BAFI-3210 file (N, C-alpha, C; in Angstrom, 3 decimals, decimal comma, padded with zeros to 6 digits):
// residues 301
n [1|2|3|4|5|6|7|8|9|10|11|12|13|14|15|16|17|18|19|20|21|22|23|24|25|26|27|28|29|30|31|32|33|34|35|36|37|38|39|40|41|42|43|44|45|46|47|48|49|50|51|52|53|54|55|56|57|58|59|60|61|62|63|64|65|66|67|68|69|70|71|72|73|74|75|76|77|78|79|80|81|82|83|84|85|86|87|88|89|90|91|92|93|94|95|96|97|98|99|100|101|102|103|104|105|106|107|108|109|110|111|112|113|114|115|116|117|118|119|120|121|122|123|124|125|126|127|128|129|130|131|132|133|134|135|136|137|138|139|140|141|142|143|144|145|146|147|148|149|150|151|152|153|154|155|156|157|158|159|160|161|162|163|164|165|166|167|168|169|170|171|172|173|174|175|176|177|178|179|180|181|182|183|184|185|186|187|188|189|190|191|192|193|194|195|196|197|198|199|200|201|202|203|204|205|206|207|208|209|210|211|212|213|214|215|216|217|218|219|220|221|222|223|224|225|226|227|228|229|230|231|232|233|234|235|236|237|238|239|240|241|242|243|244|245|246|247|248|249|250|251|252|253|254|255|256|257|258|259|260|261|262|263|264|265|266|267|268|269|270|271|272|273|274|275|276|277|278|279|280|281|282|283|284|285|286|287|288|289|290|291|292|293|294|295|296|297|298|299|300|301]
n.u [062,052|063,699|062,140|062,321|065,053|065,206|063,564|065,055|067,407|066,361|065,539|068,006|069,227|067,711|068,161|071,054|073,685|075,658|078,970|080,735|083,483|086,788|089,087|092,386|095,335|097,295|100,328|103,673|106,212|108,690|112,268|114,362|115,754|118,422|118,545|117,232|117,392|118,300|117,771|120,157|120,812|123,387|125,449|127,441|130,171|130,617|130,320|132,235|133,253|131,019|130,504|132,864|132,650|130,360|131,040|133,164|131,768|129,914|131,150|131,778|131,502|131,843|130,137|131,406|132,085|130,242|129,072|125,877|122,773|120,007|117,402|114,254|114,227|116,584|119,610|122,413|124,287|126,592|126,901|126,598|126,664|126,583|127,372|126,702|127,017|124,865|122,969|122,017|122,865|121,915|123,737|123,583|124,971|124,209|125,162|123,828|120,815|118,249|115,805|112,235|110,186|112,315|114,474|112,679|111,942|112,254|113,268|114,534|113,192|113,920|112,229|110,606|109,148|108,538|106,346|104,117|104,409|104,063|101,421|100,165|100,778|099,345|096,774|096,556|096,367|098,427|099,840|101,157|103,966|105,249|105,383|106,500|109,922|112,909|116,208|119,857|120,398|118,066|114,629|112,383|110,104|108,452|106,544|103,739|102,466|099,513|099,464|101,641|104,019|106,834|108,406|110,746|110,327|112,205|113,750|116,112|117,824|119,814|119,885|120,824|123,250|123,576|125,247|123,563|122,163|123,618|122,230|118,935|117,877|115,578|112,877|111,859|108,884|107,002|103,885|100,627|097,553|095,629|096,405|097,621|096,371|095,397|097,769|099,153|097,410|097,492|100,258|100,876|099,119|100,077|102,800|102,689|103,074|103,609|102,192|104,058|104,119|102,067|101,898|099,892|100,261|102,833|105,961|106,344|108,808|110,591|110,522|111,232|109,216|108,720|106,656|104,358|102,013|102,371|101,652|103,142|104,073|105,249|106,401|107,019|108,290|108,918|110,363|111,827|112,245|109,962|109,032|106,364|105,634|103,121|101,813|101,141|102,477|104,016|106,958|110,176|113,191|115,863|113,907|111,885|113,303|114,973|115,270|115,935|116,680|119,404|120,589|122,955|125,573|127,108|126,570|127,999|130,630|130,157|129,284|131,620|133,359|131,979|132,146|134,900|135,051|133,959|131,233|128,375|126,868|123,567|121,451|122,068|122,857|120,039|117,752|115,284|112,674|113,672|116,183|119,001|119,178|120,302|120,714|122,221|124,229|125,536|128,434|127,530|124,895|123,077|120,763|120,392|119,066|120,533|120,677|121,031|121,033|117,989|117,293|116,048|114,379|115,636|118,085|120,065|118,119]
n.v [148,057|150,115|150,908|148,652|148,639|151,004|150,400|148,289|149,612|151,284|149,429|148,304|150,535|150,972|148,624|147,918|145,775|143,890|143,095|140,471|141,016|140,049|138,419|139,520|137,642|136,347|137,904|136,840|136,277|135,139|134,743|133,157|129,824|129,667|131,295|130,094|128,482|125,644|125,355|124,680|123,464|123,059|121,655|124,050|123,398|121,698|123,110|124,175|121,780|120,609|122,498|122,268|119,587|119,634|121,324|119,807|117,641|118,622|120,737|124,251|127,338|129,540|132,032|134,759|133,807|134,617|136,056|136,468|138,066|136,581|136,271|137,617|137,930|137,999|136,412|134,435|133,386|131,449|131,941|131,156|131,056|128,376|127,952|125,974|124,221|122,512|123,381|125,572|126,139|127,493|127,870|127,353|127,744|127,811|129,758|130,310|129,288|128,240|130,401|129,991|130,172|129,000|126,783|124,897|125,530|124,596|125,601|128,596|131,162|133,564|136,596|139,101|141,090|141,342|141,890|141,811|139,219|137,623|138,322|137,264|134,552|133,978|134,391|132,175|130,097|129,738|130,234|132,687|132,096|133,803|137,378|139,456|140,399|142,427|141,613|141,422|142,058|142,495|141,592|139,220|136,387|133,677|131,029|128,734|126,028|124,109|120,900|121,252|122,236|124,047|127,116|129,741|133,054|135,531|138,782|140,899|143,906|144,959|143,802|140,495|138,711|135,794|133,019|131,180|127,909|124,708|122,332|121,941|121,612|119,390|120,153|118,150|116,875|115,287|113,895|112,914|111,640|113,201|115,877|116,418|117,267|119,781|121,104|121,028|122,494|124,987|125,649|125,614|127,575|129,882|129,943|129,956|127,501|124,565|121,433|118,882|116,172|113,532|110,850|108,414|105,842|105,151|103,526|102,466|101,802|103,806|105,523|103,967|102,098|099,405|097,361|098,729|101,148|104,490|108,014|110,248|113,472|115,871|119,176|122,265|125,540|129,124|129,126|126,871|123,272|120,788|117,864|115,914|113,467|111,236|109,280|106,552|107,489|105,877|105,713|104,311|105,037|106,669|108,138|110,930|112,565|113,719|116,670|117,836|117,050|116,369|116,814|115,128|114,584|112,284|109,846|107,870|108,903|111,258|110,269|109,012|111,179|112,398|110,455|110,455|112,893|112,536|111,993|110,070|107,266|106,530|105,228|103,027|103,398|103,014|101,900|104,052|104,579|106,412|106,977|106,811|106,703|107,884|108,168|110,344|111,309|114,199|115,497|116,841|116,240|116,776|115,496|114,291|113,675|112,287|112,162|110,657|112,269|112,188|109,836|109,753|108,717|110,380|110,819|112,279|113,930]
n.w [047,604|048,501|050,621|052,263|052,858|054,285|056,481|057,599|058,347|060,285|062,204|062,941|064,005|066,250|067,608|068,093|066,976|069,076|069,163|070,515|072,660|071,916|073,829|074,317|073,653|076,353|077,380|076,572|078,735|078,743|078,306|077,348|077,118|077,972|080,115|082,102|085,155|087,085|090,512|092,834|095,913|098,142|100,786|102,492|102,749|100,617|098,373|096,437|095,463|094,268|092,185|090,644|089,821|088,258|086,131|085,109|084,144|082,196|080,900|080,085|081,996|084,869|086,865|088,855|092,132|095,072|098,213|099,439|100,430|099,471|099,987|101,220|103,948|106,686|105,857|104,680|101,953|100,012|096,521|093,090|089,544|087,240|084,048|081,428|078,244|078,195|079,947|082,681|086,100|089,264|092,073|095,544|098,701|101,746|104,533|106,732|108,483|106,177|105,068|105,087|102,107|100,823|099,019|098,310|095,768|092,406|090,022|088,417|086,536|084,180|083,532|081,506|082,705|085,929|087,658|085,931|084,956|087,257|087,852|085,586|085,903|088,243|087,286|085,762|087,491|089,352|092,642|094,846|096,870|098,435|098,676|095,940|095,945|096,476|095,280|095,346|092,644|091,261|091,108|092,650|092,759|094,347|093,278|093,158|091,337|090,317|091,821|093,372|092,293|092,513|091,712|090,851|089,741|088,161|087,764|086,255|087,015|085,318|082,132|081,499|079,410|077,958|076,425|073,907|074,511|073,697|073,857|075,078|078,366|080,155|082,226|084,727|085,741|088,181|088,658|089,942|088,503|089,657|089,644|087,243|084,724|085,444|086,100|083,610|081,948|083,268|083,145|080,357|079,490|080,772|079,911|077,177|076,094|074,071|073,682|072,719|072,625|073,809|075,385|076,370|077,077|077,952|078,745|081,988|082,972|082,465|084,591|086,693|087,156|085,958|083,874|084,372|083,100|082,143|081,832|079,594|079,056|076,869|076,744|075,170|075,391|075,511|077,797|077,740|077,762|079,004|080,746|081,723|083,960|084,528|086,950|089,299|091,412|093,000|093,319|092,989|094,755|092,966|091,635|090,864|092,502|090,776|089,200|086,792|083,399|081,352|078,069|076,121|073,704|073,722|075,786|077,230|077,314|078,718|081,211|081,984|082,348|084,403|086,454|086,942|088,156|090,593|090,620|091,266|089,761|089,896|088,627|086,173|082,642|080,499|077,964|076,710|074,887|072,158|073,060|075,370|078,921|082,118|085,684|087,964|090,859|092,125|093,895|097,028|096,789|094,680|092,410|089,150|085,860|082,959|079,484|076,224|073,000|071,150|068,553|065,332|062,278|060,538|061,549|064,154|066,532]
ca.u [063,410|064,161|061,406|062,890|066,357|064,946|063,069|066,159|068,283|065,684|065,585|069,386|069,522|067,036|068,689|072,411|074,295|076,847|079,947|081,471|084,905|087,698|090,178|093,720|096,121|098,203|101,687|104,705|107,260|109,924|113,426|115,098|116,143|119,757|118,386|116,482|118,368|117,891|118,308|120,849|121,218|124,369|126,112|128,471|131,485|130,727|129,960|133,240|133,370|129,901|130,706|133,932|132,179|129,364|131,780|133,917|130,826|129,229|131,898|131,246|132,234|131,072|130,188|132,228|131,416|130,084|128,200|124,793|121,446|119,146|116,040|113,765|114,571|118,028|120,291|123,654|124,629|127,452|126,067|127,367|126,061|127,400|126,790|127,251|126,289|123,694|122,036|122,578|122,393|122,222|124,187|123,494|125,534|123,838|125,979|122,832|119,616|117,571|114,449|111,068|110,016|113,424|114,951|111,644|111,736|113,075|113,871|114,369|112,950|114,026|111,079|110,812|108,419|108,234|104,987|103,150|104,549|103,418|099,976|099,728|100,856|098,213|095,540|096,540|096,233|099,525|099,707|102,436|104,384|105,599|105,258|107,696|110,883|114,151|117,457|120,965|120,514|116,773|113,456|112,042|108,917|108,355|105,151|103,423|101,451|098,759|100,315|102,755|105,244|107,349|109,462|111,003|110,405|113,122|113,985|117,369|117,870|120,616|119,571|122,000|123,446|124,235|125,360|122,506|122,553|123,755|121,075|118,046|117,504|114,169|112,367|111,162|107,813|106,319|102,567|099,580|096,457|094,815|096,832|098,351|095,686|095,353|099,102|099,459|096,599|098,004|101,603|100,859|098,437|100,989|104,079|102,447|103,712|103,001|102,338|104,637|103,833|101,250|101,815|099,102|100,598|104,286|106,535|106,676|110,209|111,349|110,572|111,439|108,023|108,550|105,421|103,235|101,823|102,291|101,433|104,342|103,700|106,370|105,958|108,076|107,881|110,054|111,117|112,578|111,527|109,421|108,392|105,506|105,381|101,893|101,830|100,500|103,303|104,746|108,248|111,343|114,286|115,808|112,979|111,151|114,300|115,670|114,472|116,328|117,291|120,368|120,846|124,367|125,777|127,752|126,243|129,090|131,752|129,729|129,299|133,019|133,876|131,306|132,719|136,243|134,893|133,325|129,778|127,927|125,764|122,545|120,741|122,921|122,178|119,043|117,032|113,946|112,246|114,711|117,408|119,461|119,044|120,933|120,509|123,469|124,207|126,756|128,840|126,599|123,579|122,199|120,435|119,970|118,989|121,319|120,260|121,575|120,116|117,091|117,592|114,876|114,703|116,450|119,349|119,954|117,148]
ca.v [147,749|151,253|150,902|147,575|149,101|152,034|149,735|147,536|150,580|151,755|148,344|148,196|151,704|150,788|147,410|147,718|144,455|143,945|142,059|140,108|141,364|138,903|138,684|139,467|136,564|136,775|138,152|135,851|137,004|134,360|135,378|132,131|128,740|129,842|132,080|129,275|127,779|124,755|125,817|123,585|123,778|122,094|122,102|125,057|122,779|120,959|124,045|124,202|120,438|120,444|123,341|121,672|118,340|119,949|121,824|118,692|116,756|119,230|121,842|125,575|128,210|129,995|133,430|134,974|133,390|135,671|135,778|137,432|137,812|136,415|136,101|138,891|137,993|137,937|135,148|134,611|132,197|131,459|131,847|131,143|130,455|127,489|128,036|124,926|124,098|121,657|123,964|126,435|125,938|128,476|127,076|128,044|127,071|128,734|129,831|130,473|128,499|128,686|130,868|129,498|128,828|128,746|125,416|124,063|125,893|123,733|126,338|130,039|131,568|134,998|137,157|140,466|142,003|140,475|142,111|141,310|137,765|137,054|138,509|136,299|133,218|133,846|134,276|130,835|129,067|129,691|131,050|133,186|131,577|135,025|138,541|139,815|141,079|142,796|140,930|142,330|142,448|142,571|141,280|137,810|135,871|132,223|130,672|127,303|125,610|122,933|119,726|121,576|122,509|125,347|127,716|131,161|133,976|136,605|139,864|141,580|145,345|145,034|142,606|139,656|138,218|134,501|132,284|130,174|126,545|123,738|121,453|122,511|120,584|119,161|120,262|116,865|117,039|114,038|114,168|111,903|112,093|114,177|117,253|116,558|118,086|121,163|121,693|121,209|123,616|126,225|125,973|125,960|128,855|130,953|129,957|129,809|126,234|123,644|120,011|118,273|114,738|113,126|109,393|107,942|104,437|105,082|102,474|102,916|101,543|105,045|106,156|102,946|101,286|098,479|096,592|099,640|102,149|105,859|109,048|111,081|114,658|116,757|120,551|123,204|126,947|130,042|128,814|125,644|122,010|120,198|116,571|115,617|112,042|111,051|107,890|106,332|108,138|104,879|105,763|103,881|106,012|108,119|108,802|112,013|113,469|114,320|117,819|118,277|116,068|117,035|116,130|115,127|113,883|110,994|109,561|107,112|109,815|112,186|109,550|108,766|112,434|112,597|109,528|110,936|114,100|112,188|111,876|108,685|106,825|105,871|104,330|102,811|103,712|102,071|102,413|104,582|105,137|106,623|107,459|106,171|107,591|107,478|109,132|110,494|112,189|114,996|115,856|117,804|115,627|117,103|114,346|114,722|112,692|112,632|111,280|110,879|112,918|111,245|109,517|109,379|108,183|111,325|111,013|112,771|115,020]
ca.w [048,060|049,289|051,893|053,076|053,348|055,296|057,684|058,178|058,997|061,490|063,199|063,418|064,827|067,535|068,252|067,559|067,174|069,920|068,817|071,729|072,642|071,916|074,765|073,740|074,256|077,410|076,909|076,880|079,456|078,739|077,684|076,621|078,025|078,570|081,344|083,053|085,979|088,167|091,792|093,506|097,284|098,624|102,013|102,221|102,636|099,357|097,304|095,364|094,884|093,335|091,003|089,837|089,221|087,236|084,971|084,548|083,463|081,049|080,299|080,388|082,900|086,024|087,253|090,035|093,367|096,066|099,345|099,298|100,981|098,302|100,493|101,757|105,367|106,893|105,600|103,929|101,196|098,843|095,328|091,845|088,358|086,413|082,715|080,577|076,975|078,375|080,889|083,716|087,468|090,293|093,212|096,828|099,860|102,812|105,738|107,799|108,174|104,959|105,391|104,352|101,583|099,908|099,016|097,697|094,356|091,566|088,915|088,340|085,157|083,924|082,828|081,046|083,588|087,060|088,171|084,950|084,873|088,435|087,666|084,584|086,502|089,168|086,498|085,180|088,513|090,313|093,849|095,364|098,162|099,152|097,804|095,184|096,810|095,795|095,600|095,032|091,232|090,597|091,921|092,560|093,413|094,356|093,021|093,147|090,377|090,746|092,004|094,257|091,529|092,947|090,903|091,082|088,616|088,540|086,805|086,532|086,728|084,091|081,367|081,257|078,045|078,034|075,170|073,745|074,852|072,610|074,047|076,087|079,341|080,444|083,590|084,902|086,710|088,530|089,214|089,787|087,640|090,370|089,384|085,977|083,728|085,938|085,940|082,187|081,469|083,861|082,661|078,935|079,345|081,180|079,186|075,742|075,762|073,114|073,985|071,516|072,666|074,951|075,300|077,507|077,325|077,971|079,571|083,331|083,271|082,349|085,907|087,706|087,376|084,830|083,903|084,509|082,048|082,642|080,818|079,446|078,296|076,558|076,508|074,800|075,442|075,563|079,009|077,528|077,656|080,212|080,578|082,858|084,138|085,285|087,394|090,593|092,423|093,787|092,647|093,744|094,793|093,189|090,721|091,508|093,086|089,635|088,746|085,455|082,521|080,472|076,807|075,719|072,439|073,996|077,180|077,861|077,580|079,771|082,479|082,335|082,910|085,678|087,426|087,280|088,972|091,863|090,478|091,423|088,907|090,704|087,707|085,007|081,378|079,995|076,805|076,930|073,601|071,152|073,677|076,588|080,067|083,371|086,766|088,709|092,018|092,204|095,251|097,600|096,809|093,553|091,572|087,814|084,786|081,771|078,398|074,893|072,064|070,502|067,161|064,540|060,955|059,793|062,240|065,520|066,704]
c.u [063,943|063,467|061,971|064,221|066,183|064,496|064,192|067,098|067,676|065,741|066,983|069,751|068,908|067,601|070,085|072,958|075,575|077,767|080,748|082,952|085,731|088,878|091,522|094,517|097,073|099,607|102,611|105,881|108,581|111,035|114,221|115,625|117,539|119,706|117,576|117,465|117,687|118,539|118,871|121,325|122,164|124,932|127,265|129,841|131,693|130,420|130,952|133,384|132,237|130,142|131,754|133,443|131,175|130,047|132,566|133,017|130,301|130,036|131,322|132,111|131,299|131,109|131,124|131,439|131,350|129,232|127,154|123,631|120,493|117,689|115,572|114,012|116,051|118,576|121,577|123,996|125,770|126,549|126,930|126,539|127,068|126,716|127,464|126,477|124,989|122,675|122,746|122,009|122,788|122,531|124,148|124,091|125,326|124,761|125,101|121,700|118,870|116,154|113,390|110,615|111,160|113,999|113,950|111,460|112,731|113,850|113,698|114,243|113,033|112,816|111,347|110,171|107,922|106,801|103,935|103,207|103,873|101,900|099,434|099,734|099,665|096,900|095,415|096,614|097,369|099,186|101,099|102,745|104,934|105,501|106,586|108,618|112,139|115,294|118,606|121,019|119,171|115,630|113,015|110,673|108,973|106,878|104,990|102,269|100,648|099,656|101,515|104,069|105,705|108,441|109,612|110,968|111,315|113,325|115,263|117,285|118,655|120,417|120,826|122,083|124,269|124,245|124,225|123,037|122,734|122,617|120,251|117,634|116,001|113,897|111,474|110,171|107,131|105,001|101,691|098,486|095,584|095,125|097,370|097,663|095,623|096,708|099,392|098,687|097,160|099,345|101,595|100,158|099,349|102,185|103,930|103,079|102,906|103,250|102,807|104,445|103,021|100,983|101,118|099,365|102,106|104,748|106,931|108,108|111,061|111,465|110,621|110,242|107,796|107,293|104,186|103,179|101,677|101,933|102,672|104,009|104,922|105,833|107,167|107,519|109,124|110,900|111,933|111,683|111,045|108,858|107,641|105,227|104,162|101,780|101,049|101,308|104,109|106,139|109,366|112,425|115,299|114,817|112,098|112,070|115,102|114,803|114,743|116,973|118,149|120,637|122,321|124,514|126,360|127,556|127,393|130,251|131,400|129,775|130,729|133,644|133,274|131,922|134,096|136,186|134,138|131,818|129,405|126,780|124,784|121,731|121,581|122,153|121,225|118,301|115,648|113,505|113,404|116,032|117,782|119,443|119,778|120,613|121,752|123,263|125,559|127,175|127,952|125,166|122,667|122,026|119,879|119,884|119,831|120,924|120,948|120,553|119,263|117,482|116,296|115,317|115,581|117,804|119,102|119,014|117,743]
c.v [148,878|151,271|149,842|148,006|150,120|151,387|148,956|148,464|151,071|150,708|148,236|149,360|151,552|149,608|147,126|146,344|144,625|142,782|141,729|140,463|140,089|139,240|138,559|138,351|137,129|136,942|137,019|136,592|136,246|135,100|134,374|131,083|128,869|130,654|131,325|128,432|126,805|125,263|124,625|124,080|122,680|122,574|123,043|124,422|122,012|121,828|123,955|122,851|120,187|121,226|122,719|120,414|118,610|120,456|120,692|117,768|117,352|120,308|123,176|126,351|128,690|131,514|133,554|134,563|134,544|135,195|136,876|137,084|137,772|136,205|137,423|139,042|137,677|136,523|135,456|133,300|132,463|131,297|131,945|130,516|129,535|127,408|127,012|124,874|123,297|122,228|124,698|126,062|127,140|127,697|127,933|127,165|127,962|128,606|130,057|129,487|129,104|129,131|130,214|130,553|128,400|127,348|124,463|124,363|125,119|124,511|127,835|130,424|133,084|135,457|138,611|141,499|141,180|140,659|141,556|139,791|137,086|137,171|137,491|134,887|132,987|133,686|132,900|129,740|128,937|130,531|131,503|132,535|132,688|136,170|138,820|140,681|141,442|141,875|141,838|142,806|142,539|142,329|139,842|137,529|134,355|131,864|129,160|127,039|124,442|121,701|119,989|121,822|123,930|125,840|129,193|131,908|135,112|137,583|140,582|143,056|145,603|143,722|141,783|139,222|136,937|133,833|131,271|128,767|125,693|122,722|122,010|121,414|120,490|119,384|119,043|116,979|115,689|114,366|112,923|112,488|113,137|115,606|117,484|117,491|119,551|121,836|121,992|122,390|124,940|126,615|126,363|127,288|130,018|131,063|130,013|128,511|125,400|122,213|119,322|116,767|114,449|111,627|108,869|106,477|104,251|104,004|103,026|102,660|102,796|105,757|105,103|102,085|100,343|097,641|097,438|100,584|103,515|106,792|109,942|112,245|115,547|118,127|121,405|124,616|127,817|129,848|127,541|124,435|121,542|118,829|116,269|114,124|111,891|109,571|107,743|106,939|107,176|104,688|105,219|104,964|105,686|108,858|109,797|112,994|114,172|115,441|118,180|117,126|116,779|116,176|116,245|114,308|112,489|110,687|108,839|108,017|110,784|111,518|109,245|110,019|112,683|111,719|109,987|112,160|113,814|112,079|110,401|108,385|106,023|104,876|104,228|103,087|102,607|102,726|102,886|105,261|105,213|107,110|106,592|107,183|107,006|108,543|109,141|111,392|112,875|115,178|116,971|117,338|115,914|115,893|114,838|113,531|113,201|111,649|111,646|111,597|111,860|111,046|109,128|108,902|109,111|111,580|111,527|113,964|116,110]
c.w [048,930|050,638|052,832|053,682|054,460|056,606|058,389|058,923|060,300|062,597|063,799|064,316|066,210|068,316|067,708|067,913|067,989|069,566|070,070|071,597|072,699|072,806|074,065|074,408|075,310|076,850|077,332|077,496|079,492|078,001|076,857|077,570|078,610|079,856|082,410|083,847|086,926|089,447|092,551|094,870|097,763|099,962|101,679|101,980|101,345|098,143|096,146|094,687|093,897|092,056|090,085|089,127|088,101|085,965|084,310|083,735|082,170|080,326|080,722|081,358|084,006|086,125|088,453|091,277|094,349|097,219|099,407|100,225|099,804|098,702|101,095|103,256|105,539|106,693|104,850|103,244|100,223|097,625|094,083|090,742|087,690|085,059|081,813|079,267|077,104|079,342|082,005|085,076|088,317|091,556|094,474|097,918|101,070|104,019|106,965|107,538|106,980|105,308|104,512|103,347|100,671|100,115|098,409|096,212|093,501|090,509|089,105|086,883|085,050|083,124|082,467|081,957|084,771|087,553|087,218|084,853|086,058|088,321|086,676|085,156|087,434|088,396|085,852|086,237|089,492|091,543|094,276|096,698|099,050|098,162|097,103|096,037|096,017|096,215|095,178|093,585|090,525|091,556|091,638|093,171|093,342|094,250|093,026|092,189|090,923|090,798|092,889|093,555|091,842|092,012|091,250|089,754|089,044|087,393|087,215|086,157|085,445|083,333|081,105|079,796|078,115|076,662|075,057|074,021|073,596|072,654|075,203|077,072|079,533|081,932|083,809|086,065|086,933|089,228|089,146|088,901|088,319|089,943|087,981|084,984|084,157|085,767|084,478|081,615|081,982|083,242|081,188|078,694|079,681|080,242|077,676|075,237|074,791|073,584|072,717|071,477|073,922|074,815|076,552|077,830|077,275|078,948|080,932|083,724|083,195|083,687|087,026|088,024|086,188|084,997|084,086|083,314|082,692|081,490|080,788|078,527|078,109|076,163|076,168|074,830|075,410|076,804|078,866|077,430|079,029|079,856|081,869|082,871|085,045|085,648|088,685|091,735|093,277|093,197|093,530|093,696|093,708|092,291|091,487|092,206|092,006|089,083|087,299|084,704|081,489|079,242|076,441|074,446|072,639|075,471|077,883|078,228|078,696|081,139|082,926|082,944|084,292|086,761|087,883|088,179|090,276|091,820|090,507|090,466|089,750|089,884|086,446|083,723|080,933|078,845|077,209|075,638|072,631|071,753|074,867|077,720|081,262|084,410|087,642|089,918|092,126|093,666|095,795|097,548|095,632|092,648|090,237|086,883|083,628|080,673|077,094|074,041|071,380|069,043|066,468|063,169|060,153|060,463|063,639|065,573|067,582]
res [m|k|r|f|t|f|l|l|a|a|v|l|a|a|n|p|i|t|v|p|a|v|a|a|p|a|a|d|y|s|v|g|p|q|y|d|t|t|h|v|y|v|p|e|g|q|f|d|t|f|v|s|s|f|v|a|t|f|g|g|n|t|s|k|q|g|e|f|q|v|t|p|t|k|s|l|t|k|s|q|l|v|l|t|p|a|g|t|v|s|v|f|g|f|k|t|p|i|p|y|p|f|g|d|e|r|t|g|y|l|v|t|d|i|d|a|a|v|k|s|a|r|s|h|g|a|v|r|r|l|a|t|f|p|d|p|i|g|r|d|s|v|i|q|w|p|g|g|v|n|m|q|l|y|w|h|t|a|k|p|s|y|t|p|l|q|t|v|p|e|n|r|i|y|l|t|a|d|a|a|d|s|f|i|k|s|w|t|g|y|s|h|g|e|v|t|a|d|d|k|a|a|d|g|g|e|i|g|e|p|g|k|t|i|r|r|v|a|i|t|s|g|y|g|k|m|v|v|f|v|s|d|g|q|l|p|w|p|y|g|r|d|m|t|g|y|t|v|s|d|l|s|a|t|l|a|r|a|s|a|a|g|v|e|t|l|v|a|p|f|d|t|g|k|r|q|s|a|i|v|r|f|p|g|g|y|i|a|e|i|h|s|a|e|v|n|s|n|g|v|d]
***
């Protein structure tokens, strides 16, 4: 036995066992959904009207309005945050032509480390649409995910502090099957997102295609909620123009407030699964989906 042990030790010494290194999980750079904003571009002359209508519809308050250069090349825009219990929007009313590629990004996500977040996004399949640049209060980058999904990552020099949301809005992504799996893999890998539902036989009526079957994927991460609609892409207007879906406790009351504030209902309320949904257009052209909170067997979700 001693001889066997000696021989085994000698063999191991001559041929050490190499244990494969286990890659550490990528860091999560999200801060919280109250810091995620939909980017809303409106004509300068309708800036104040849009802001007033959005607050009248969802409640909340605004940051101080100002005029800034928020792009790396020369430009000037009115800019203001609208912070509501149902979600935040960054409003831009450019007084100059809008430099490329701005205006195509759908959302802005606050991150804890802009350089590391951009590096992580690129490692998960995103590409930069421009190099990271400074803005008046921090640094930004615009990136694109598979399927052409554009978003902005941003970082503030002084860490902001916003009230948590009462309901978390949905980032609504419309894709064909060509890009859907690549996007979902890339986004969940980067965001540490969890696919909470993947219905491969959802009713196409939810996106204006009644009689067709679509795939509906729900994802939750530190950046908030996302729903990916996978279809043939043959969407009737205004579907696909709605970037964000807002959850409210009383859809009828919300739509009544919206109407009184000059908001147009483009798609009247209709049942979709466990909730009702409508699509509206605010002054200035911003199109959004609004839905009631989902109800399950235990009550309101």
